MARLUMVEX-138045 format. One record per residue (C-alpha): residue in three letters; residue number from 1; x, y, z. Coordinates in Angstrom, 3 decimals. Layout:
   residu   num       east      north         up
      ala   NUM          X          Y          Z
...
# end
This chain:
   residu   num       east      north         up
      met     1     76.298     77.972     71.226
      gly     2     79.018     78.776     68.688
      arg     3     82.333     77.492     67.545
      ser     4     85.439     78.285     69.528
      ser     5     88.888     78.999     68.157
      asp     6     90.259     77.354     71.298
      glu     7     88.274     74.136     71.083
      pro     8     90.214     70.840     71.236
      gly     9     90.511     70.596     67.446
      ser    10     92.657     73.743     67.380
      leu    11     95.040     72.549     70.097
      arg    12     96.895     69.855     68.136
      gly    13    100.547     69.700     69.081
      lys    14    100.065     71.629     72.314
      gly    15     99.751     68.621     74.562
      leu    16     95.949     68.867     74.783
      leu    17     92.987     66.889     73.466
      val    18     92.974     66.412     69.677
      val    19     89.880     65.577     67.569
      arg    20     89.496     65.241     63.818
      lys    21     87.255     68.275     63.258
      pro    22     86.093     71.351     65.160
      val    23     83.122     70.951     67.493
      ala    24     80.658     73.473     68.883
      val    25     81.217     74.148     72.582
      arg    26     79.541     76.143     75.299
      pro    27     81.275     79.468     76.121
      pro    28     82.198     78.466     79.714
      ile    29     83.938     75.364     78.370
      ser    30     85.709     77.309     75.617
      glu    31     86.973     79.800     78.213
      ser    32     88.177     76.941     80.412
      trp    33     89.989     75.285     77.513
      arg    34     91.774     78.569     76.878
      arg    35     92.876     78.795     80.515
      ser    36     93.984     75.148     80.441
      arg    37     96.015     75.756     77.284
      asp    38     97.678     78.811     78.834
      ala    39     98.552     76.731     81.907
      gly    40    100.188     74.063     79.735
      val    41     97.924     71.220     80.875
      asp    42     98.735     67.838     79.327
      ala    43     95.679     66.016     77.980
      asp    44     97.387     62.715     78.777
      val    45     97.630     63.426     82.498
      arg    46     96.654     60.213     84.297
      ala    47     95.473     61.597     87.639
      ala    48     95.310     64.729     89.751
      pro    49     98.482     65.510     91.745
      leu    50     98.740     64.718     95.455
      val    51     99.237     67.786     97.675
      tyr    52     98.327     66.608    101.192
      asp    53     99.565     63.403    102.804
      arg    54     97.228     61.579    105.151
      asp    55     99.050     62.846    108.218
      val    56     98.297     66.502    107.406
      ile    57     94.856     66.326    105.774
      ala    58     93.149     66.411    109.184
      asp    59     94.893     69.717    109.989
      ala    60     93.802     71.220    106.670
      arg    61     90.215     70.192    107.365
      gly    62     90.184     71.470    110.931
      ala    63     91.516     74.881    109.884
      his    64     88.966     75.342    107.088
      pro    65     85.843     77.448    107.794
      leu    66     83.602     74.804    106.201
      asp    67     84.708     72.092    108.632
      arg    68     81.750     72.444    110.998
      his    69     79.274     72.612    108.076
      val    70     80.369     69.435    106.291
      pro    71     77.871     67.153    108.133
      met    72     75.019     69.412    106.977
      leu    73     76.226     69.350    103.373
      glu    74     76.689     65.591    103.433
      glu    75     73.180     65.100    104.805
      leu    76     71.682     67.468    102.244
      leu    77     73.314     65.787     99.261
      arg    78     72.698     62.322    100.649
      gly    79     68.996     63.078    100.596
      val    80     68.802     64.196     96.974
      ala    81     71.772     62.667     95.130
      asp    82     71.941     59.049     94.015
      glu    83     73.628     57.283     96.926
      thr    84     74.578     54.352     94.721
      glu    85     76.513     56.238     92.033
      his    86     77.305     59.840     93.005
      leu    87     80.437     61.109     94.724
      met    88     80.336     64.322     96.779
      val    89     83.567     66.339     96.943
      ile    90     84.396     69.466     98.961
      thr    91     87.615     71.383     98.290
      asp    92     89.365     74.498     99.522
      asp    93     89.819     77.618     97.409
      ala    94     92.822     76.118     95.566
      gly    95     90.920     72.968     94.553
      his    96     92.571     70.717     97.147
      val    97     90.122     67.940     98.035
      leu    98     89.410     67.929    101.779
      trp    99     86.282     65.772    102.049
      thr   100     84.675     63.088     99.890
      gln   101     81.598     60.946    100.368
      gly   102     80.186     58.239     98.147
      pro   103     79.530     54.531     97.627
      pro   104     82.476     52.097     97.470
      ala   105     82.270     51.531     93.711
      ala   106     82.289     55.242     92.934
      arg   107     85.146     55.831     95.403
      arg   108     87.259     53.097     93.821
      ala   109     86.803     54.644     90.372
      ala   110     87.546     58.089     91.791
      asp   111     90.686     56.887     93.580
      ala   112     92.117     55.814     90.240
      ile   113     92.067     59.408     88.939
      gly   114     92.942     61.120     92.237
      leu   115     89.425     62.363     92.946
      thr   116     89.899     61.794     96.647
      asp   117     91.169     63.457     99.798
      gly   118     94.450     65.336     99.468
      phe   119     94.566     65.738     95.664
      arg   120     94.432     68.958     93.650
      trp   121     91.678     69.639     91.102
      ser   122     92.423     73.169     89.951
      glu   123     92.285     73.876     86.215
      asp   124     96.042     74.361     85.990
      ala   125     96.545     70.867     87.429
      val   126     94.104     68.728     85.402
      gly   127     92.422     71.126     82.982
      thr   128     88.687     71.675     82.592
      asn   129     86.665     69.966     85.357
      gly   130     83.706     70.764     87.562
      ile   131     85.794     71.800     90.555
      gly   132     88.592     73.792     88.934
      thr   133     86.349     75.456     86.369
      ala   134     83.823     76.549     89.008
      leu   135     86.649     78.006     91.115
      ala   136     88.142     79.788     88.083
      ser   137     84.862     81.235     86.814
      gly   138     83.310     81.996     90.189
      arg   139     80.007     80.364     89.233
      ala   140     78.384     76.932     89.206
      glu   141     79.548     74.796     86.266
      phe   142     78.663     71.458     84.655
      val   143     81.367     69.596     82.707
      tyr   144     80.301     66.639     80.599
      ala   145     82.470     63.804     79.271
      ala   146     84.685     65.057     76.415
      glu   147     84.373     68.642     77.652
      his   148     87.152     67.655     80.038
      val   149     90.634     68.384     78.716
      ala   150     92.162     65.229     80.204
      his   151     91.386     62.044     78.261
      ile   152     91.167     60.054     81.484
      leu   153     88.117     62.101     82.528
      his   154     86.004     61.526     79.421
      gly   155     84.056     58.832     81.231
      trp   156     83.058     61.302     83.940
      ser   157     80.697     64.225     84.375
      cys   158     80.753     66.675     87.262
      ala   159     78.873     69.661     88.640
      gly   160     80.612     72.119     90.947
      ala   161     79.732     75.390     92.660
      pro   162     82.074     77.817     94.475
      ile   163     81.421     78.850     98.086
      thr   164     82.126     82.472     99.021
      asp   165     82.937     83.748    102.501
      pro   166     80.429     86.561    103.189
      asp   167     82.879     88.318    105.517
      ser   168     85.886     88.687    103.209
      gly   169     84.077     88.230     99.882
      arg   170     86.674     85.607     98.917
      val   171     85.936     82.172     97.449
      ile   172     86.924     79.645    100.122
      gly   173     86.011     76.358     98.489
      cys   174     83.908     74.340     96.085
      ile   175     81.252     71.664     96.455
      asp   176     81.065     69.121     93.648
      val   177     79.031     66.077     92.686
      ser   178     80.719     63.709     90.233
      ala   179     79.710     60.448     88.575
      thr   180     80.173     58.478     85.378
      val   181     78.738     60.071     82.248
      asp   182     75.495     58.086     82.243
      ala   183     74.811     58.596     85.947
      leu   184     74.891     62.390     86.294
      his   185     72.161     64.654     84.941
      pro   186     73.033     68.254     83.962
      ala   187     70.356     69.458     86.398
      thr   188     72.716     68.413     89.201
      val   189     74.389     71.804     88.798
      ala   190     71.307     73.413     90.357
      leu   191     71.639     71.040     93.322
      val   192     75.254     71.917     94.054
      ala   193     74.532     75.626     93.585
      ala   194     71.771     75.362     96.189
      ala   195     74.096     73.510     98.561
      ala   196     76.734     76.220     98.125
      arg   197     74.163     78.946     98.879
      leu   198     73.098     77.063    102.013
      ala   199     76.710     76.851    103.182
      glu   200     77.099     80.584    102.560
      ala   201     73.925     81.263    104.530
      arg   202     75.360     79.310    107.469
      leu   203     78.597     81.288    107.239
      glu   204     76.644     84.535    107.057
      asn   205     74.683     83.618    110.158
      glu   206     77.942     83.043    112.042
      met   207     79.274     86.338    110.720
      arg   208     76.179     88.228    111.908
      gln   209     76.525     86.738    115.371
      arg   210     80.147     87.911    115.504
      asp   211     79.082     91.321    114.251
      glu   212     76.484     91.678    116.987
      arg   213     79.032     90.808    119.667
      leu   214     81.438     93.385    118.244
      arg   215     78.713     96.035    118.078
      asp   216     77.661     95.361    121.651
      arg   217     81.237     95.861    122.830
      leu   218     82.377     98.673    120.561
      leu   219     79.339    100.875    119.839
      pro   220     79.964    103.044    122.935
      his   221     83.254    104.123    121.344
      leu   222     81.440    105.069    118.130
      arg   223     78.818    107.077    120.021
      gly   224     81.630    108.909    121.774
      leu   225     82.531    110.528    118.436
      gly   226     79.271    112.451    118.366
      gly   227     77.854    110.703    115.338
      ser   228     80.622    111.049    112.745
      gly   229     82.718    107.890    113.042
      val   230     82.523    104.505    111.385
      leu   231     83.076    101.072    112.897
      val   232     84.474     98.509    110.437
      thr   233     85.649     94.923    110.641
      ala   234     89.208     93.827    109.912
      thr   235     87.955     92.855    106.434
      gly   236     86.614     96.363    105.757
      arg   237     82.877     95.761    106.259
      val   238     80.970     98.617    107.909
      leu   239     79.469     97.409    111.195
      ala   240     77.948    100.745    112.176
      ala   241     78.094    104.391    111.136
      gly   242     77.012    107.530    112.928
      pro   243     74.010    109.589    111.811
      asp   244     76.311    111.986    109.931
      ala   245     76.844    109.201    107.380
      ala   246     74.126    110.339    104.999
      ala   247     73.182    107.137    103.211
      pro   248     69.751    105.624    102.561
      gly   249     68.042    103.939    105.478
      pro   250     68.491    104.205    109.232
      ala   251     71.579    101.995    109.247
      gly   252     73.579    104.520    107.191
      trp   253     76.538    102.805    105.553
      arg   254     76.133     99.527    107.417
      gly   255     77.017     96.587    105.184
      leu   256     79.178     98.541    102.739
      arg   257     82.754     97.403    102.188
      leu   258     85.662     99.846    102.437
      ala   259     89.339     99.393    101.676
      val   260     90.870     97.205    104.390
      pro   261     92.355     99.650    106.907
      glu   262     95.801     99.659    108.469
      ala   263     96.361    100.830    112.022
      gly   264     96.926    104.573    111.941
      gly   265     96.381    104.684    108.169
      ala   266     94.016    106.892    106.209
      val   267     90.748    105.536    104.782
      thr   268     88.448    107.308    102.331
      leu   269     84.804    107.197    103.463
      pro   270     81.906    106.827    100.999
      asp   271     81.165    110.564    101.209
      gly   272     84.742    111.442    100.258
      arg   273     85.992    112.396    103.710
      thr   274     89.272    111.024    105.029
      ala   275     89.359    109.138    108.322
      val   276     92.133    107.652    110.436
      ala   277     91.876    103.960    111.367
      glu   278     92.206    103.298    115.091
      pro   279     92.595     99.577    115.914
      leu   280     90.086     98.113    118.358
      gly   281     91.167     94.478    118.324
      glu   282     89.005     92.661    115.783
      ala   283     87.694     95.952    114.344
      phe   284     88.709     99.512    113.501
      leu   285     87.201    102.817    114.573
      leu   286     87.460    105.290    111.685
      arg   287     87.780    108.840    113.014
      pro   288     87.134    111.506    110.353
      ala   289     89.700    114.294    110.181
      ala   290     88.584    117.603    111.663
      val   291     87.046    120.140    109.277
      pro   292     86.195    123.814    109.854
      gly   293     83.120    124.204    112.028
      arg   294     83.490    120.777    113.562
      ala   295     85.268    119.294    116.494
      ala   296     88.053    116.787    115.942
      gly   297     85.617    113.874    116.134
      gly   298     83.366    115.429    113.521
      glu   299     80.682    116.765    115.888
      pro   300     79.283    120.116    114.655
      leu   301     80.312    122.979    116.942
      arg   302     77.237    124.376    118.699
      ser   303     76.751    127.520    120.727
      ala   304     76.525    127.068    124.470
      leu   305     73.602    129.541    124.507
      arg   306     70.019    128.673    123.740
      pro   307     67.833    131.182    121.876
      gly   308     67.122    134.039    124.210
      gly   309     70.563    133.930    125.785
      arg   310     69.978    131.038    128.168
      arg   311     72.938    128.733    128.620
      ala   312     72.366    125.187    127.314
      ala   313     72.766    122.306    129.725
      ala   314     76.059    120.498    129.198
      ala   315     75.735    117.131    127.455
      ala   316     76.885    114.128    129.414
      pro   317     80.537    113.531    128.432
      ala   318     81.254    110.351    126.516
      arg   319     83.550    107.887    128.221
      arg   320     87.069    108.328    126.951
      leu   321     88.829    105.612    124.944
      leu   322     92.440    104.535    125.357
      thr   323     93.830    102.169    122.715
      leu   324     97.108    100.354    123.310
      ser   325     99.273     98.607    120.701
      phe   326    102.023     96.890    122.671
      leu   327    102.663     93.698    120.667
      gly   328    105.717     93.410    118.434
      asp   329    109.075     95.086    118.054
      gly   330    107.840     98.559    117.216
      arg   331    107.614    101.453    119.648
      pro   332    104.691    101.037    122.092
      gln   333    101.762    103.081    120.816
      ala   334     98.869    104.621    122.710
      arg   335     95.968    106.776    121.546
      leu   336     93.590    108.682    123.781
      asp   337     90.376    109.444    121.898
      gly   338     92.367    109.093    118.677
      arg   339     95.196    111.392    119.757
      pro   340     98.662    109.745    119.736
      val   341    100.308    109.755    123.172
      pro   342    104.111    109.308    123.236
      leu   343    105.186    106.775    125.854
      thr   344    108.374    105.738    127.571
      leu   345    108.850    102.012    128.069
      arg   346    108.150    102.408    131.803
      his   347    104.873    104.209    131.101
      ala   348    103.905    101.487    128.632
      glu   349    104.604     98.874    131.323
      ile   350    102.383    100.706    133.802
      leu   351     99.539    101.008    131.283
      ala   352     99.831     97.322    130.359
      leu   353     99.623     96.304    134.036
      leu   354     96.647     98.580    134.721
      ala   355     94.889     97.234    131.607
      leu   356     95.510     93.673    132.836
      his   357     94.083     94.597    136.276
      pro   358     91.010     96.765    135.584
      arg   359     89.965     96.809    139.254
      gly   360     93.222     98.551    140.099
      leu   361     96.549     97.956    141.851
      ser   362     97.883     99.303    145.106
      gly   363    101.190    101.160    145.087
      asp   364    102.895     98.205    146.751
      arg   365    101.515     95.730    144.213
      leu   366    102.343     97.920    141.216
      ala   367    105.902     98.422    142.511
      leu   368    106.290     94.644    142.953
      tyr   369    105.054     93.993    139.412
      leu   370    107.374     96.621    137.948
      tyr   371    110.565     96.185    139.977
      gly   372    110.279     92.920    141.860
      asp   373    111.084     92.675    145.553
      asp   374    113.278     95.800    145.377
      gly   375    110.418     98.071    144.289
      ser   376    108.674    100.608    146.492
      pro   377    105.594    102.848    146.122
      ala   378    107.852    105.895    146.376
      thr   379    109.488    104.874    143.078
      val   380    106.122    104.395    141.380
      arg   381    104.491    107.703    142.443
      pro   382    106.533    110.090    140.241
      glu   383    106.047    107.819    137.206
      ile   384    102.289    107.792    137.790
      his   385    102.287    111.584    138.143
      arg   386    104.047    112.061    134.799
      leu   387    101.809    109.503    133.102
      arg   388     98.674    111.191    134.466
      glu   389     99.794    114.460    132.900
      arg   390    100.306    112.801    129.529
      leu   391     96.885    111.132    129.643
      asp   392     94.777    114.066    130.818
      gly   393     94.072    112.538    134.200
      val   394     92.586    109.203    133.103
      val   395     94.979    107.405    135.474
      arg   396     93.203    107.329    138.834
      ala   397     94.584    106.681    142.311
      arg   398     93.678    104.613    145.398
      pro   399     93.995    102.144    143.825
      tyr   400     95.874    102.981    140.655
      arg   401     93.544    102.250    137.753
      leu   402     92.416    103.496    134.340
      gly   403     89.287    105.643    134.424
      cys   404     88.419    105.133    130.765
      ala   405     87.506    102.427    128.270
      val   406     90.538    100.400    127.181
      glu   407     91.142     98.445    123.982
      ala   408     94.530     96.699    123.918
      asp   409     95.927     94.312    121.319
      phe   410     97.272     91.897    123.955
      leu   411     93.880     91.778    125.711
      thr   412     92.153     91.060    122.407
      val   413     94.573     88.204    121.675
      arg   414     93.729     86.771    125.101
      arg   415     90.018     86.942    124.308
      leu   416     90.478     85.306    120.893
      leu   417     92.556     82.536    122.472
      asp   418     89.663     81.812    124.821
      asp   419     87.298     81.747    121.820
      gly   420     89.564     79.387    119.856
      asp   421     89.805     81.856    116.940
      val   422     93.210     80.809    115.597
      ala   423     93.062     83.016    112.505
      gly   424     92.222     86.060    114.603
      val   425     94.946     85.264    117.126
      val   426     97.777     85.012    114.595
      arg   427     96.547     88.066    112.692
      leu   428     96.723     90.275    115.790
      tyr   429     99.748     88.678    117.442
      thr   430    102.438     90.640    115.616
      gly   431    105.076     89.782    118.203
      glu   432    105.751     89.531    121.925
      leu   433    104.299     91.887    124.510
      leu   434    106.694     94.807    125.143
      pro   435    109.764     92.720    124.196
      gly   436    112.153     95.314    125.650
      ser   437    110.628     95.164    129.119
      asp   438    112.300     93.429    132.047
      ala   439    109.487     94.143    134.521
      pro   440    108.752     90.794    136.245
      ala   441    104.962     90.840    135.717
      ile   442    105.287     91.946    132.087
      arg   443    107.858     89.227    131.447
      asp   444    105.523     86.590    132.921
      glu   445    102.567     87.798    130.848
      arg   446    104.721     87.992    127.717
      asp   447    106.001     84.429    128.121
      glu   448    102.570     82.976    128.884
      leu   449    100.947     84.721    125.924
      ala   450    103.727     83.556    123.582
      val   451    103.321     79.935    124.703
      leu   452     99.524     80.013    124.291
      val   453     99.682     81.568    120.816
      arg   454    102.351     79.139    119.644
      arg   455    100.498     76.122    120.970
      gln   456     97.228     77.101    119.339
      ala   457     98.930     77.844    116.009
      leu   458    100.672     74.454    116.057
      asp   459     97.723     72.423    117.312
      arg   460     94.832     74.051    115.471
      gly   461     96.253     76.266    112.741
      gly   462     96.245     75.381    109.080
      ala   463     98.764     76.506    106.474
      asp   464     97.642     80.148    106.432
      ala   465     97.647     80.493    110.226
      leu   466    101.059     78.855    110.527
      trp   467    102.459     81.073    107.790
      thr   468    101.175     84.211    109.558
      tyr   469    102.676     83.017    112.848
      ala   470    105.989     82.276    111.110
      gln   471    106.239     85.953    110.106
      thr   472    106.331     87.087    113.749
      glu   473    109.609     87.466    115.625
      pro   474    108.998     84.345    117.784
      gly   475    107.766     82.296    114.814
      arg   476    110.567     83.288    112.454
      asp   477    113.076     81.064    114.256
      asp   478    110.643     78.405    115.496
      leu   479    111.914     75.222    113.865
      glu   480    108.933     73.109    114.924
      ala   481    106.481     75.612    113.458
      leu   482    108.472     75.876    110.221
      glu   483    108.715     72.103    109.835
      arg   484    104.977     71.796    110.469
      leu   485    104.302     74.479    107.882
      arg   486    106.653     72.770    105.462
      ala   487    104.629     69.573    105.823
      val   488    101.201     71.141    105.277
      leu   489    101.994     73.485    102.379
      pro   490    101.183     71.986     98.961
      pro   491    104.228     71.314     96.739
      asp   492    103.318     74.138     94.339
      asp   493    102.663     76.743     97.046
      pro   494    104.878     79.798     96.360
      arg   495    105.603     80.134    100.089
      leu   496    107.205     76.705    100.328
      pro   497    110.737     77.613     99.101
      ala   498    111.073     80.392    101.677
      val   499    109.856     78.105    104.460
      ala   500    112.174     75.276    103.392
      ser   501    115.157     77.628    103.172
      arg   502    114.563     79.103    106.609
      ser   503    113.969     75.662    108.105
      asp   504    117.168     74.263    106.565
      arg   505    119.211     77.181    107.908
      leu   506    117.908     76.533    111.411
      leu   507    118.510     72.788    111.122
      his   508    122.112     73.346    110.107
      gly   509    122.762     76.182    112.532
      arg   510    123.111     78.858    109.845
      leu   511    121.066     81.688    111.387
# end
């Protein structure tokens, strides 16, 4: 433990704590004081600032990934912490308090300094403290008495530990135990660190269950590449890699994290090869670019003759994969086994309808869905013929259907709506289904999907989900969604001015 040039004694005249002579401080505290000084924190601050009113705190809780794990954390800390003096606090990644638990006396004392639901405890708001300092440093921290920057906190001690989402690798919150100076032992930091690790283990278990469901559904597409592709999550984690991925262990690159892909964008694989990211709903299939001596999917080219001149038996062909990206204002996109297929709007409508009806549609039914009562099978047949030529015969007849595996963004949004995955829904819902289409069945599907997405974003989405929805074409001019977002965003959120401006323009008719 050494002296710090940024300890309180050196901060006279800067609005921070002043003492008569320098004191020795622990390095984590010295680093926190420096950050607090740079943020301009006032040592005379009387309480943490309010960011969430009571009418929106429930939405912030419900949208947070820790929501379903709070009862477990409360039970754990109730069993080991002092129920008569200790206060448990759980925040989001910005230090906004979402949950508190403790005895009445401790809660009354905490209320006086804003250590309660809806208040912000980041370092830039109140200076050095167990919550903000743990979030800033990324590790468990103990802050004792005068180690706090704010004078009002010198009667308190606190121990906080950050909680990291194993999927994204991002810190999503902090768990803290606070009490008066005499009531909290420094060893409490080990307790909150253990609670944070338990929460992360729960989150990891949920993540692994999601991963297994994705692998079960998507591994056939990976095998269809002949062993060279990579299946990754939307956060860049490798779910599975073919045997060409020469890494230690039978799982190859599984568990590694790559740069987050963009649909159709290039991604560098761990072995230096370049692959193209093909969207498969909640995941991406990375198809390596063709190299000499290999097929386009990366499969080594082999002779059709066995030694001795005998012809090798043909391998069973992998089922073909058609991916459809039909949401949003851009041109409808289709890929067949990774190859882009240019589409007219009418062909996109037909593919959307066949994807929505995997058992097939008769000519009469398809004509009705496309043209209404005026349609006829004779009008549909030439369109089907041209589409079949574009798609190498994967469009089958009697009934009309798709003879291949299909991954479509609008089908994935439907599935995520059924699962209640609001974050996944708004991430994939980039806009309405084929917005330029006037086909009756497409219009009905488009309207229904838009209503379901909007309702789930409004009813169950937190600030991040609402913000993502507000960037879509339907959400951009949705006054109710903007006003809801305006209410749930904290006052210092950098997104708030843009939301307020757009909302005001809509309210006053200035579009």
